[in-house]
N, C-alpha and C positions, 0 to 999 in steps of 0.2 A: 191386449193392452196397448196404450198409445203413449208416445213420448210427448212431453209438453212442448218441445220445440217443433212439433208438427202441428202447431195450433193455427196455421193459416186458415182463415175462413170461420174460425170459432167466433160466435157472437159475444157481445159484452157480458150477458148474463152468465154464460158458461165460463168465461175467463174470470169473472168475479167469483164464481163458485170455486174454481180451482185455487185462487189466492186465499179465499177464506178457509178452505180445507187444509192448505199447507200451513196457514197460521195456526190452526187448531192443532195440527201435528207437531209443530215446533213448540207450542205451549206445553203440550204433553211431555215432550222430551225434556224441556227445561224443568218441569216439575218432577219428573221421574229420575232424572240424572243430574241432580244439583251439584255433585262433586266435580263434574267435568267442566273444564273451562269452556270448551266448545261442545255442547251436547250433540249437535249435528256435525259441523266441521267441514262437510263436503256438499253443501246445499247448492245445487245447480239444476237446470231443467232436465238434463239427461238422467238425473237421480230421482226423478219424480215420474211415476207412471199413473195412467188414468184407467179406471175400469170403464165398463160400457156405459155407465151413467155419469162419467167424467168426475167421479170422486177421486181425488189424488191420494196416492200412497207414497210415503217417503221411503227411500232406500239409502244404503251406504251411510248410515248415521253411526255416531259413537265409534268411529274407527281409530281415532287418534291413539288410544291406549294400547292398541295391538299392532301399531305400525312403527317402523323405525323412524327416527327423526328426519333422516335424509329423504326417505320416500314420502313422508308426510309433507315436508317443505316443498318438494317438487311436484306433488300430485294434488293435494287437497286445496279446495278453493279458499279456505280460510287463510291460507298463507299467501294468497294473492291480494289480500286486503291492504288498504293504504297504511294501516297502523303497524303492519309487520315489517319492521326495519331492524333486524338483529344487529346490524353494524352500529346502530344508535341506541341499542339497548331497549328498543320498543318491541313488545310482544303482543300476541293475540289476547283477547279478553272475551267475556261473554257477549259483548256487543259486536264481536266479529261475525257471529251468526246473523245478527241483525243486518249487517252490511250485505251479507250474501243474500238474505231474503229481499232486501231492497233492490238488488240487481235483478233478481228473479221477477219482481213486480214490474220493473222497467222492461224486461224482455217480453213479458206477456202483453204489456200494453203497446209496445212498439213493433213487435214481431221481428226484432233485430237480434242477431246472435251476439252475445257479449264477447268481444275479442279477448277480454282479460282472462277468459277460461283457458286460452292457448298460451299465455305468457307465463314465464317463471317470475313470480313476484308481481308487484303492482306497477303498472305503466299507465299513467293518466292519459297519455296520448292514444292509447288503445281502449280506453274505458267507455263503455256505453253510458255510464253516468256522466262523463264529461260531455258527450255529445248531447244528451238530453238537457243538461244544465245550460250549455251554450245556446241551444235552440230556444229555451225559455227566456234567457236573457235577451235574445234577439227578437222577442215577441213573435216567435214562430211555433208556439205551442201546438197549434192545430196540425202542424206537419209532423209532430212526434208520434201520434197514434197510428197504429197499423191500419193501412187503407183497406186491408182485407177483412177487418173486423166488422161484422154485421150487427144490426140492432143498436146503433148508436143514438137513434132518435130519442129525445127526452132523457138522455143519460149524461148530458153535458157536465152538470155539477158533480156527479159522483165519479165520473172518469177523471176529472181534475183533482178531486179529493184523493183518489187512489194514487194519482201521479205525485201529489204532494207527500203522501205517506212514503212512497218509494224513494223520493229524493231525501226526505228527512232520515230515512233509514241509512242512506248512503252519505251522510255527512262525513267528509274526509277527516275531520277532527273527531276522534273517537269519543272524547268526553262530551261532545255536543250531540251525539247520536242518542236516539230514544232507546229505552230498554225494551226487551221483548214483550213484557206484560203490557206496556203502553201501546206498542204496535198492534198487538192482537186486539186490544179494546177498540182501537180506531178502525181497524179493518172490519170488525164485527158491526160497527155503526153504519157501514156503507149499505146502501139499498140499490135495488136493480134500476130504479128510475131516479127522478129528481128528488133532492132532499132539501129540507129547510135548514139543516145544519150547515154551518160555515166553518170548516176546519181552519180557514185562514185567520179566524179570530182567536185560535188557540195560542197558547204561550209558545214562542219560538226561542226562548232561553237566551235573550239578549241579542246583541248584534256583533257581527264579525265580518271583516273584509272578504273572507273566503267562504261565507255561508252559501250553501247551495240554494238553487233558485226556487225552492218551495215557497220562500218568503215573497217572491216576485210574482207568483202565479195569480192571475186574476181571471174571472170568468170571461172578461172581454178579450183575453188573449186567445180564446178558443175559436180559431178562425175558419175551420172547415165546415162544409155543409153537413147538416144533421138530418139528411133525408133518407138514411138507410135504416 
């Protein structure tokens, strides 16, 4: 079995396969555990293992009902989300698992370890999401993708589309975030190569000064060589 964060050198097709498999697993948990606020609650790369054909298997899900509040708040990734601010009366929701999945998407695409896994609570200064968001705003989207990722040729549009999905999952304002059903549908639409679909034309639910950069992404921002 392999850990997702040992994904250096995995090609685009394999990484997309992993993300699609995780999306299907989350969809199943949401359907089968509808009474849980966070059907998974501890979604991160080290809680996903891959079999010999790189099919992902989810682990450590549905733990919240059997954990003490203190341990859950200190340990589970759901409680590192931007909406968890107990001092302000803000709590986690079903869209918190969506945020965790978005962070995983960005980790798989960038090859970077999300520092927020190590913090207690949410720290935007240590957030992988903040780094990706800033790079996109600075028109450095091509520098976001893992340089060790092979098979990028002819995958430009679909890689950008998955990046858009990841950023939309990670909207800091929870109400603006997609729900899990919509996320799964969009991930399922992705193809291994170029697609005629343009996710950028989809509804972005209004405008906001703090909207993540999925709205700013354009194919022309994809500046690195596609010869691998």
